[in-house]
C-alpha positions as CSV (number, residue, x, y, z in Angstrom):
1,M,-27.8,-15.1,30.7
2,Y,-25.1,-12.6,29.3
3,K,-25.5,-9.0,27.8
4,F,-23.4,-7.2,25.1
5,A,-24.1,-3.5,24.0
6,H,-23.8,-2.7,20.0
7,I,-23.0,1.2,19.5
8,A,-22.1,2.2,16.1
9,D,-21.7,5.7,14.3
10,T,-19.9,7.3,17.1
11,H,-17.7,9.7,14.7
12,L,-15.4,11.1,16.7
13,G,-13.9,14.2,15.7
14,A,-16.7,15.2,13.3
15,N,-17.9,17.9,15.2
16,R,-15.2,20.1,15.4
17,H,-16.5,23.6,16.6
18,P,-15.6,24.8,20.3
19,A,-19.3,23.8,21.1
20,L,-19.9,20.7,19.8
21,E,-16.1,18.8,20.4
22,P,-16.9,18.7,24.3
23,I,-20.6,17.6,23.6
24,E,-19.6,14.5,21.2
25,A,-16.4,13.9,23.7
26,A,-19.2,13.9,26.7
27,V,-21.6,11.5,25.0
28,F,-19.0,8.7,24.2
29,N,-18.0,9.1,27.9
30,K,-21.6,8.8,29.3
31,V,-22.1,6.0,26.9
32,M,-18.8,3.8,27.7
33,D,-19.7,4.5,31.1
34,K,-23.8,3.1,31.0
35,C,-22.0,-0.2,29.6
36,I,-20.1,-0.3,32.7
37,E,-23.3,0.4,34.6
38,E,-25.1,-2.4,33.2
39,K,-22.3,-4.7,33.5
40,V,-22.3,-5.8,29.8
41,D,-19.9,-8.8,29.0
42,F,-18.4,-6.9,25.7
43,I,-19.4,-4.1,23.7
44,L,-20.0,-4.3,19.7
45,I,-18.5,-1.0,17.6
46,C,-19.9,-1.3,14.1
47,G,-18.5,1.1,12.1
48,D,-17.3,5.0,11.8
49,L,-15.7,5.2,15.7
50,F,-13.9,8.0,14.6
51,H,-14.8,10.6,11.5
52,T,-11.4,10.0,10.0
53,G,-9.2,7.3,9.5
54,I,-6.3,9.9,11.3
55,P,-8.2,12.0,13.7
56,D,-6.9,15.1,15.7
57,M,-4.8,14.0,18.8
58,S,-7.3,15.5,21.4
59,V,-9.8,13.3,20.1
60,V,-7.5,10.1,20.5
61,K,-6.9,11.0,24.0
62,N,-10.2,11.2,25.1
63,C,-10.9,7.9,22.9
64,V,-8.1,6.2,24.5
65,R,-8.5,6.8,28.2
66,K,-12.7,5.7,27.8
67,L,-11.7,2.5,26.4
68,K,-8.6,2.1,28.9
69,N,-11.5,2.6,31.5
70,V,-13.9,0.0,29.9
71,S,-10.7,-2.5,29.7
72,D,-9.8,-2.1,33.4
73,H,-13.3,-3.6,33.9
74,E,-12.7,-6.6,32.1
75,I,-14.9,-5.5,29.3
76,P,-13.7,-6.5,25.4
77,V,-14.4,-4.5,22.8
78,Y,-15.1,-5.8,19.2
79,V,-14.8,-3.4,16.3
80,I,-15.5,-3.3,12.4
81,F,-14.1,0.0,10.1
82,G,-16.7,1.9,8.9
83,S,-16.3,4.1,5.8
84,H,-15.2,6.6,7.9
85,D,-12.5,4.5,9.6
86,Y,-11.0,3.5,6.7
87,N,-7.4,5.0,5.5
88,P,-6.3,3.3,1.9
89,N,-2.8,4.6,1.9
90,T,-1.9,3.5,5.7
91,D,-3.0,2.1,8.9
92,S,-5.9,4.2,10.7
93,I,-6.3,4.8,14.3
94,V,-8.2,2.1,14.6
95,D,-5.5,0.1,13.5
96,V,-3.0,1.3,16.4
97,L,-6.2,1.0,19.2
98,D,-6.2,-3.0,17.9
99,S,-2.3,-3.1,18.0
100,A,-2.6,-1.3,21.5
101,G,-5.3,-4.2,22.7
102,L,-7.8,-1.6,23.8
103,I,-10.3,-3.3,21.0
104,K,-10.4,-5.8,18.9
105,N,-10.9,-6.1,14.8
106,I,-13.5,-9.2,14.4
107,V,-13.1,-9.4,10.6
108,V,-10.5,-12.3,9.8
109,G,-10.8,-14.0,6.9
110,T,-9.4,-15.5,3.5
111,E,-9.8,-15.3,-0.2
112,S,-9.9,-18.2,-2.0
113,E,-8.2,-19.0,-5.6
114,E,-12.2,-18.4,-6.8
115,G,-12.2,-15.3,-5.3
116,K,-14.5,-16.2,-2.5
117,I,-14.1,-14.5,1.1
118,R,-14.2,-17.2,3.8
119,L,-14.6,-15.5,7.2
120,K,-13.9,-17.0,10.5
121,F,-15.3,-16.6,14.0
122,V,-13.8,-14.7,16.9
123,V,-15.1,-16.7,20.0
124,D,-15.7,-14.2,23.1
125,K,-14.0,-16.0,25.9
126,K,-16.4,-15.4,28.5
127,T,-20.0,-15.8,27.0
128,G,-18.9,-18.5,23.8
129,A,-20.5,-15.9,21.2
130,K,-19.3,-16.3,17.8
131,I,-18.6,-12.9,16.3
132,T,-17.6,-12.3,12.4
133,G,-18.3,-9.7,9.6
134,I,-17.5,-7.5,7.0
135,H,-15.7,-4.0,7.0
136,A,-16.9,-1.0,5.1
137,R,-14.9,0.8,2.8
138,K,-15.7,4.3,0.9
139,G,-18.6,4.7,-1.5
140,G,-20.1,1.4,-0.8
141,V,-17.4,-1.0,-2.4
142,E,-17.4,-3.5,0.1
143,K,-20.6,-4.4,-1.6
144,I,-18.1,-6.8,-3.9
145,Y,-17.0,-9.1,-0.7
146,Y,-20.8,-9.3,0.3
147,E,-21.2,-10.7,-3.4
148,N,-18.5,-13.1,-3.0
149,L,-18.9,-14.2,0.7
150,E,-19.1,-18.1,1.2
151,R,-22.0,-18.0,3.3
152,E,-22.6,-21.7,3.8
153,S,-19.8,-22.4,6.6
154,L,-21.1,-19.7,8.4
155,E,-24.6,-20.6,8.1
156,K,-23.6,-24.1,9.5
157,E,-21.6,-23.1,12.3
158,P,-23.5,-24.1,15.5
159,G,-23.5,-21.8,18.7
160,F,-24.9,-18.0,19.3
161,K,-23.5,-16.1,16.5
162,I,-23.6,-12.1,15.5
163,F,-22.9,-11.0,12.2
164,C,-21.6,-6.9,12.3
165,L,-22.0,-4.8,9.2
166,H,-21.4,-1.1,8.3
167,T,-23.5,-0.6,5.5
168,G,-27.4,-0.7,4.4
169,L,-29.8,-2.9,3.7
170,S,-32.0,-2.3,0.5
171,E,-35.1,-3.8,2.4
172,F,-34.4,-1.1,5.4
173,K,-33.3,2.2,3.8
174,P,-34.7,5.4,5.2
175,A,-36.6,7.8,2.7
176,H,-33.5,10.6,4.1
177,M,-31.2,8.3,2.6
178,A,-32.8,6.9,-0.7
179,S,-29.7,7.5,-2.9
180,M,-27.5,5.5,-0.5
181,E,-25.7,2.3,-2.1
182,T,-26.9,-0.7,-0.4
183,I,-27.4,-4.6,-0.6
184,P,-29.9,-6.8,-0.3
185,I,-30.3,-8.8,2.6
186,S,-30.0,-11.9,0.8
187,F,-25.9,-11.1,0.7
188,L,-25.9,-11.8,4.4
189,P,-25.3,-15.4,5.9
190,K,-28.5,-16.7,7.1
191,N,-29.8,-17.8,10.6
192,F,-27.8,-15.6,12.7
193,S,-28.7,-15.1,16.5
194,Y,-27.9,-11.1,15.9
195,Y,-27.2,-8.9,13.0
196,A,-25.5,-5.9,14.4
197,G,-25.7,-3.1,11.8
198,G,-24.0,0.8,11.5
199,H,-23.9,3.3,8.8
200,I,-28.0,3.7,8.8
201,H,-28.1,6.8,11.2
202,K,-31.6,5.9,12.4
203,H,-32.5,3.6,14.9
204,L,-34.3,0.7,13.7
205,E,-34.9,-3.1,14.6
206,E,-36.3,-5.4,11.9
207,K,-36.8,-9.1,11.2
208,L,-37.4,-11.2,7.9
209,P,-37.2,-14.9,7.6
210,D,-34.1,-16.2,8.2
211,Y,-32.9,-13.1,9.6
212,E,-34.7,-12.4,13.0
213,H,-32.9,-9.7,14.9
214,V,-31.3,-7.2,12.3
215,V,-30.4,-4.4,14.5
216,Y,-29.4,-0.2,13.7
217,P,-28.7,1.8,16.6
218,G,-27.6,5.1,14.7
219,P,-25.5,7.7,15.9
220,I,-25.1,8.2,19.1
221,F,-24.5,12.3,18.9
222,S,-24.0,13.4,15.4
223,G,-22.0,12.5,11.8
224,G,-23.0,15.9,10.5
225,P,-25.6,19.1,10.5
226,Q,-28.5,16.3,9.3
227,D,-28.3,13.9,12.1
228,L,-28.8,17.3,14.3
229,E,-31.5,18.3,12.8
230,L,-33.3,14.6,13.1
231,S,-32.6,14.7,16.8
232,A,-34.3,18.2,17.1
233,K,-37.4,16.6,15.6
234,G,-37.1,13.9,17.7
235,E,-35.1,11.1,16.7
236,K,-33.8,9.1,19.5
237,R,-29.9,8.5,20.2
238,G,-28.5,6.1,22.2
239,F,-27.3,2.4,21.7
240,Y,-28.7,-1.1,22.5
241,T,-28.0,-3.4,25.1
242,V,-28.7,-7.5,24.5
243,S,-29.5,-10.2,26.9
244,F,-29.0,-13.9,25.4
245,D,-28.0,-17.1,26.2
246,D,-28.3,-19.5,23.6
247,K,-30.7,-17.0,21.8
248,V,-31.8,-13.2,21.8
249,R,-33.8,-12.9,25.1
250,E,-34.0,-9.3,25.2
251,I,-33.1,-6.2,23.1
252,D,-33.5,-2.6,25.0
253,F,-32.8,0.8,23.4
254,I,-30.5,3.0,25.9
255,E,-31.5,6.3,25.3
256,V,-28.7,9.0,25.4
257,N,-29.4,13.1,25.5
258,P,-26.6,15.0,25.1
259,C,-28.1,18.2,25.1
260,E,-31.4,20.3,24.2
261,L,-32.2,20.8,20.4
262,T,-34.4,23.3,18.6
263,F,-35.3,23.3,15.1
264,H,-37.4,25.8,13.4
265,E,-38.3,26.3,9.6
266,F,-39.2,29.3,7.9
267,D,-40.6,29.9,4.1
268,V,-40.1,33.3,2.9
269,K,-41.8,32.5,-0.7
270,G,-43.0,35.6,-2.3
271,K,-40.9,37.5,-0.3
272,N,-37.9,40.1,-1.6
273,S,-34.8,39.9,0.3
274,T,-35.1,42.6,2.3
275,Q,-38.8,41.6,3.4
276,A,-37.2,38.0,4.3
277,N,-34.2,39.3,6.3
278,Q,-37.2,41.6,8.0
279,L,-39.5,38.6,8.9
280,L,-36.6,36.0,9.6
281,E,-35.1,38.5,12.4
282,D,-38.6,38.9,13.8
283,Q,-39.0,35.3,14.2
284,I,-35.7,34.5,15.3
285,Q,-35.5,37.1,18.2
286,K,-38.8,35.3,19.8
287,L,-37.1,32.1,20.0
288,D,-36.2,30.4,23.2
289,V,-32.7,29.1,22.5
290,Q,-31.2,29.7,25.9
291,G,-28.4,26.8,26.3
292,K,-29.5,24.7,23.1
293,I,-28.2,24.1,20.0
294,A,-30.6,26.0,17.5
295,L,-31.0,24.6,14.0
296,I,-32.9,26.9,11.5
297,K,-33.9,26.1,7.6
298,I,-34.9,28.8,5.4
299,K,-36.7,27.9,2.4
300,G,-38.6,29.4,-0.3
301,E,-38.1,31.5,-3.8
302,L,-37.3,35.5,-3.5
303,S,-39.2,37.6,-5.7
304,G,-36.2,39.6,-5.8
305,G,-32.9,40.1,-4.5
306,K,-30.0,37.4,-4.6
307,T,-30.1,34.4,-2.0
308,S,-26.9,35.5,-0.8
309,D,-28.7,38.6,0.4
310,I,-30.2,36.8,3.4
311,K,-28.1,37.6,6.3
312,A,-27.1,34.5,7.8
313,S,-24.1,36.0,10.1
314,H,-26.5,38.3,11.6
315,L,-29.1,36.1,12.5
316,K,-26.8,33.7,13.9
317,S,-25.4,36.6,16.0
318,I,-28.9,37.0,17.2
319,L,-29.0,33.6,17.9
320,T,-26.1,33.4,20.1
321,S,-26.6,36.6,22.2
322,N,-29.9,34.6,23.0
323,G,-28.2,32.1,24.5
324,A,-27.6,29.2,21.9
325,I,-24.6,27.3,22.5
326,F,-24.4,26.4,18.6
327,V,-26.1,27.5,15.3
328,D,-26.6,26.1,11.9
329,I,-28.4,27.8,9.4
330,N,-29.7,25.7,6.5
331,R,-30.4,27.8,3.2
332,H,-30.0,24.7,0.9
333,G,-33.8,25.0,0.1
334,L,-33.6,28.9,-0.9
335,S,-33.8,30.4,-4.5
336,S,-34.4,33.4,-6.2
337,K,-36.7,34.4,-9.2
338,E,-33.7,36.7,-10.2
339,F,-31.1,34.0,-10.1
340,S,-32.8,31.0,-10.9
341,A,-30.3,29.5,-13.1
342,V,-29.0,27.2,-10.6
343,K,-31.6,25.6,-8.3
344,V,-30.3,23.1,-5.3
345,S,-32.7,20.6,-3.6
346,G,-31.7,17.5,-1.6
347,E,-30.4,16.9,1.6
348,D,-27.1,15.2,0.6
349,V,-23.9,15.7,-1.6
350,P,-24.9,13.0,-4.1
351,T,-28.7,13.9,-4.8
352,I,-27.5,17.8,-5.3
353,E,-25.4,16.5,-7.6
354,K,-27.7,14.8,-9.5
355,R,-30.0,17.6,-9.8
356,L,-27.7,20.4,-10.6
357,L,-26.0,18.7,-13.5
358,R,-29.8,17.5,-14.6
359,E,-30.7,20.9,-14.4
360,N,-28.0,22.9,-16.1
361,I,-26.7,20.6,-18.8
362,G,-29.2,22.5,-21.2
363,A,-26.6,25.7,-20.3
364,V,-23.7,24.1,-21.6
365,R,-23.5,25.1,-25.4
366,V,-21.6,21.9,-27.1
367,S,-22.2,20.3,-30.7
368,I,-21.9,16.7,-29.6
369,E,-24.8,14.4,-29.1
370,Q,-23.5,12.3,-26.2
371,L,-22.8,15.7,-23.9
372,K,-26.3,17.0,-24.6
373,G,-29.9,16.3,-22.3
374,E,-30.0,13.5,-20.6
375,K,-26.9,11.6,-22.0
376,G,-24.9,14.5,-21.1
377,S,-26.1,14.5,-17.7
378,A,-25.4,10.8,-17.1
379,L,-21.8,11.1,-18.8
380,S,-20.9,13.7,-15.9
381,E,-22.4,11.6,-13.3
382,R,-20.0,8.9,-14.5
383,L,-16.8,11.4,-14.7
384,L,-18.1,12.6,-11.0
385,K,-17.8,8.9,-9.7
386,A,-14.8,7.8,-11.9
387,F,-12.7,10.7,-10.4
388,R,-13.6,10.0,-7.1
389,I,-11.5,6.5,-6.6
390,E,-9.3,6.0,-4.4
391,V,-5.6,5.2,-4.1
392,K,-4.9,1.8,-3.4
393,E,-2.8,1.0,-0.6
394,G,0.8,0.9,-1.7
395,E,0.0,2.6,-5.0
396,S,2.3,5.3,-6.3
397,K,1.2,8.9,-7.5
398,R,2.0,8.3,-10.9
399,A,0.5,4.9,-11.3
400,Y,-2.7,6.7,-9.7
401,N,-2.9,9.6,-12.1
402,S,-2.6,6.8,-15.0
403,R,-5.5,4.9,-13.7
404,M,-7.5,8.1,-13.1
405,L,-7.1,9.2,-17.0
406,E,-7.9,5.5,-17.8
407,E,-11.2,5.2,-16.1
408,G,-11.9,9.0,-17.8
409,L,-11.5,7.7,-20.9
410,N,-13.4,4.7,-20.6
411,C,-16.4,7.1,-19.5
412,L,-16.2,9.1,-22.5
413,G,-15.4,6.2,-24.7
414,I,-12.3,7.3,-26.6
415,K,-9.9,5.0,-24.6
416,E,-8.7,3.7,-28.0
417,A,-7.9,6.7,-29.6
418,F,-5.1,7.5,-26.9
419,R,-3.4,4.2,-27.5
């Protein structure tokens, strides 16, 4: 019987606040130590090892120290790129660690003349497990690789097989990630022993016919404020260990508790800004936040005053004085009757952008029909998406600007006018 660890979304470097940075490092160290303690035969890290392709060197230093410790125990670490690891212009730190032998990039393959992606397996020497997968790219553009994946040869390969992915699957999309780009599970090769997922910031174990073990561990700590909020609400954080021989025998979730978190939501609907400030101050003074990460959400429509009148900095100082190690105050659900032209709702940037565009397109005075109403909102969304295209590897600034201009003109339908 063998055992491997399945980790994802460590997002090292995401938490730059002086109070959160040491917690992030300590959690990663704890996870690696637990892998050693569990005597796993190898470790899978399924994307977003780091929060950026070129992170702060202090973050890298701690990671390298722990990976060296794992290497000294003769435990190989296999990785794929997550959307945050990827750097379109140069090598990322994941490439550097791969070159140094501290981790192993398992995505190996070729592209045929017909455009088909043919993956090869990396074979773990000790266990014989055959591992392959596909890297993520920013904006979910890895979808085209899955569409063009040559699956038949992968499915015919005998043995204990693991497929690593860093993308969401449409069949298992969490409600809070409704706007996230996903792929159908049919894009994956069938009948692998284990599908090791990343990117979904929630731990889950699922199965469908021909896809028996589809597993996502979620983040070990936090890639952003929403992860902290979900943790405070009871979402467990950690990683999986998987025992196997010729097939999966046991899957265990190893919970990691980095610190205490507390979440409180306050509704100030119907109160003016002065009344709301007084209510919030009174209620926040009563909270037990000693030694905890304190997350506060303020929602509701003020009957008078501006949302900016709510003294978030004062509320933070109260919580800090009462012993909170970190405070985050979320006011996305707060609005005002006096200033209701712009209303923002939603938890992620694409949702907020879409609703802002749709709610405010009527305020734009134009005579062109395509820029009005739903048509104008949809056009604005397409333009935003076009202007987010990334620089290709080796592409000059001039070529990139030209490509961006062409995309914008295509969206507007006026490309021919500029020839």
